[in-house]
C-alpha positions, 0 to 999 in steps of 0.5 A: 460492505463497501470496504471490500470494494475499495480495499479499505478496512479498519485496522484494530491491531495497529489502531489507537481509537477505532483503527480508521487512521491505521487502516487508511495508512495501510491502504495508502502504504504510509506510516500510521502516525502520518495519517494521525497527524493529518487527522488531528490537523483536520480536527483542529481546522475543520473539527465538525467535518473531520469528526463526522468523517471519522465516525462515519468511517468507523461505522461503515468500514469493516474490520481488517480480516486476519488473512489480509496482506501484511503492511508494506515494508518501510525502511523504518521497520526493516532497518534499525527497528528490526535489529539489523546492522547497517551492513545487513540492511544494505545487503538486504536492500541490494538483494531486493534491487537485484531481484527487481532489476532481473524482473525489469530485464525480463519485461524489457526482453518481452517488450522488444520481442517478436512475440509481443509484437505479434500479440499486440497485432492480434489484439489490434485486430480483435479491437478493430484498429 
């Protein structure tokens, strides 16, 4: 269906009613409760439109496959809920930042290198610039 084109699915594992809000939250990378609050607010202020949109999404979206990527890690789920002490959580975040810093440094070296300039010039020649 169309859900595979836009990478939007119903998440029945984390869903309450049909998994639409949980699937949308997964796609947007936010907590499901936040999407549920917006859906309830829409139900209060634009009840018919919100209800029709929810039912349409429920019927049209596929169920999320089991091999789909896991939901993005939030501070809430990797911090106090996982049982880590504050020091352990801080060390984990520092390791992630060091890894990201290394990747950024590699990208910076590539962008200022002669190889990058040469590749860019070849691409410009191909495009006729």
